[in-house]
MIDOTI-463943 format. One record per residue (C-alpha): residue number from 0; x, y, z. Coordinates in pm, whole numbers, plus 50000, padded with zeros to 5 digits. Each point is the difference from the previous one (the first is absolute). Last residue first. Layout:
BEGIN
NUM	X	Y	Z
...
***
This chain:
BEGIN
257	13929	38338	70696
256	49965	50328	49791
255	49707	50023	49768
254	50012	50086	49661
253	49992	50312	49763
252	50157	50002	49662
251	50040	50327	49776
250	50114	50007	49651
249	50110	50321	49863
248	50039	50051	49623
247	50220	50252	49816
246	49995	50378	50017
245	50176	50238	50246
244	49865	49858	50318
243	49849	49649	49905
242	49637	50009	49876
241	49753	49753	50184
240	49930	49663	49990
239	49840	49783	50320
238	50039	49660	50133
237	49852	49913	50357
236	50109	49698	50201
235	49777	49727	50180
234	50265	49722	49880
233	49750	49842	49752
232	49904	50344	49881
231	50398	50065	49920
230	50044	49658	49809
229	49684	50054	49814
228	50111	50363	49909
227	50328	49875	49903
226	49881	49715	49776
225	49759	50270	49806
224	50301	50221	49937
223	50185	49715	49853
222	49710	49883	49789
221	50023	50218	49693
220	50273	49778	49832
219	50265	50264	50013
218	50301	49980	49784
217	50101	50367	49908
216	49805	49967	49662
215	49702	49901	50182
214	49929	50331	50182
213	50130	50263	50233
212	50122	50229	49731
211	49652	50131	49897
210	49730	49786	49951
209	49946	49851	50317
208	49921	49607	50060
207	49724	49858	50211
206	50006	49610	49984
205	49900	49950	50343
204	49861	50318	50185
203	50242	50192	50207
202	50061	50259	49741
201	49638	50123	50009
200	50074	50205	50321
199	50278	50204	49876
198	49847	50056	49627
197	49795	50324	50096
196	50277	50142	50181
195	50236	49957	49714
194	50323	49773	50056
193	50357	50130	50030
192	50208	50106	49721
191	50305	49840	50148
190	50238	50145	50298
189	49910	49733	50278
188	49874	49987	50327
187	49918	49717	50247
186	49870	50061	50349
185	49938	49738	50253
184	49796	50092	50270
183	49998	49840	50349
182	49705	49953	50249
181	49950	50034	50388
180	49784	50298	49943
179	50108	50222	50242
178	50258	50186	49769
177	50039	49810	49655
176	50343	49823	50003
175	50215	50065	49716
174	50159	49805	49710
173	50187	50100	49672
172	50031	49897	49659
171	50163	50224	49724
170	49968	49819	49664
169	50147	50068	49666
168	49931	50044	49649
167	49638	50019	50031
166	49860	49746	49803
165	50270	49725	50041
164	50152	50116	50343
163	49629	50093	50145
162	49838	49674	49864
161	50302	49811	50190
160	49915	50173	50313
159	49630	49919	49967
158	50042	49650	49874
157	50265	49937	50284
156	49750	50117	50265
155	49738	49748	49885
154	50256	49675	49972
153	50172	50103	50302
152	49646	50011	50181
151	49901	49661	49836
150	50325	49816	50084
149	50029	50151	50365
148	49618	49909	50120
147	49944	50270	50251
146	50011	50153	50333
145	50206	50333	50019
144	50312	50094	50216
143	50120	50368	49949
142	50359	50093	50087
141	50071	50362	49873
140	49892	50217	49734
139	50215	49855	49735
138	50112	50170	49663
137	49985	49755	49734
136	50164	50068	49659
135	49920	49815	49666
134	50187	50101	49667
133	50011	49707	49809
132	50335	49822	49886
131	49894	49650	50093
130	50181	49983	50293
129	49814	50315	50077
128	49676	49802	49998
127	50135	49747	50238
126	50086	50290	50236
125	49662	50131	49971
124	49833	49716	50087
123	50230	49873	50270
122	49959	50354	50178
121	49623	49987	49963
120	49969	49668	50174
119	50257	50108	50265
118	49807	50345	50036
117	49671	49786	50061
116	50134	49761	50273
115	49790	49695	50031
114	49778	49848	50240
113	49804	49687	49833
112	49701	49931	49770
111	49911	49637	49945
110	49947	49886	49622
109	49678	49880	49878
108	49792	50324	49980
107	49890	49963	49650
106	49902	50276	49776
105	50353	50096	49905
104	49996	49649	49820
103	49796	50121	49713
102	50220	50297	49931
101	50325	49808	50055
100	49854	49748	49731
99	49887	50326	49763
98	50360	50139	50052
97	50192	49694	49903
96	49830	49944	49692
95	50042	50358	49885
94	50357	49936	50042
93	50031	49710	49825
92	49805	50167	49705
91	50271	50293	50003
90	50281	49742	49993
89	49839	49814	49700
88	49963	50357	49852
87	50329	50105	50059
86	50170	49682	49883
85	49798	50028	49659
84	50116	50369	49962
83	50355	49930	50045
82	50007	49708	49768
81	49833	50228	49732
80	50289	50215	50025
79	50265	49751	50015
78	49883	49849	49701
77	50083	49623	50007
76	49718	49873	50221
75	50124	49731	50183
74	49965	50164	50342
73	49631	50036	49939
72	49975	49629	49978
71	50144	49958	50362
70	49718	50284	50093
69	49710	49844	49826
68	50064	49687	50203
67	50023	50172	50325
66	49702	50181	49917
65	49806	49695	49958
64	50102	49846	50324
63	49915	50344	50159
62	49650	49974	49837
61	49930	49646	50161
60	50143	50133	50374
59	49787	50311	49982
58	49701	49851	49906
57	50078	49719	50292
56	50083	50312	50224
55	49679	50171	49894
54	49762	49726	50089
53	50187	49921	50343
52	49919	50400	50073
51	49642	49959	49899
50	49954	49688	50192
49	50158	50194	50319
48	49797	50306	49964
47	49674	49795	49949
46	50082	49807	50323
45	50057	50298	50184
44	49656	50165	49892
43	49822	49692	50076
42	50104	49936	50330
41	49904	50398	50075
40	49692	49912	49866
39	49940	49721	50206
38	50100	50187	50319
37	49754	50314	49908
36	49703	49724	49949
35	50074	49837	50331
34	50029	50322	50190
33	49687	50103	49820
32	49841	49645	50141
31	50141	50068	50358
30	49804	50328	50017
29	49680	49883	49886
28	50031	49719	50221
27	50059	50263	50325
26	50362	50069	50086
25	50319	49776	50019
24	50087	49682	49873
23	50100	50135	49636
22	50310	50162	50118
21	50114	50191	49739
20	50296	49914	49796
19	50351	50077	50062
18	50170	50257	49750
17	50154	49793	49715
16	49810	50191	49748
15	50145	50348	50123
14	49905	50341	49938
13	49652	49957	49804
12	49966	49707	50248
11	50017	50237	50316
10	49800	50300	49809
9	49727	49722	49943
8	50032	49855	50392
7	49977	50347	50146
6	49627	50048	49996
5	49933	49661	50071
4	50190	49998	50325
3	49818	50329	50095
2	49659	49814	49961
1	50149	49716	50213
0	50120	50232	50291
***
């Protein structure tokens, strides 16, 4: 059904720019012309994203070189208080650069997905945080296999769990199968101040920082949750914020099982 293909094409491209192009040989001349237009649009978008990432990488490299020199000079400051402040500023700028580049690259689907154990991934994240003296506990709901990019999924869940330990004092992570849906839910609870209901959608926008304890003073760049949202969108997962039982923030991520 040619019209059905055109109806699905924009939705397909919105989720995956690496999706196979439409067949330009099928249908009447008008249908073939529209297929060529959609395929050309897909190619231009992919090229734009690749050029944007290359540009940001080049800018990041140049700025990082300057930051390295600045850090070396800062270490020679005699006043220990001023030296510490200067080094912290340099580290913060480096963190912002890393997040900006990661945010830009999260649009690209250049890494192949694979089968992976979700409980193993979450266990590794929590164990690593415990080794850093952070309070993170994982309770597995059984064996669960998903399809995804291990590197980006690990970064996404690490951001969420680390946020819980940073802003909410502790992270309680659990998994459960959703009945009759072929999906898994990952729940992350903390004991922090939570996020007001009217702010919960806004925090996933780039460079948004809240005005209470979840702000820049705790080291955030305003890109962490935006990166998480892109990672989860790429994996067909949904992410939702709610109030945890007894207070605090609850984060729920739902994704398909393999």
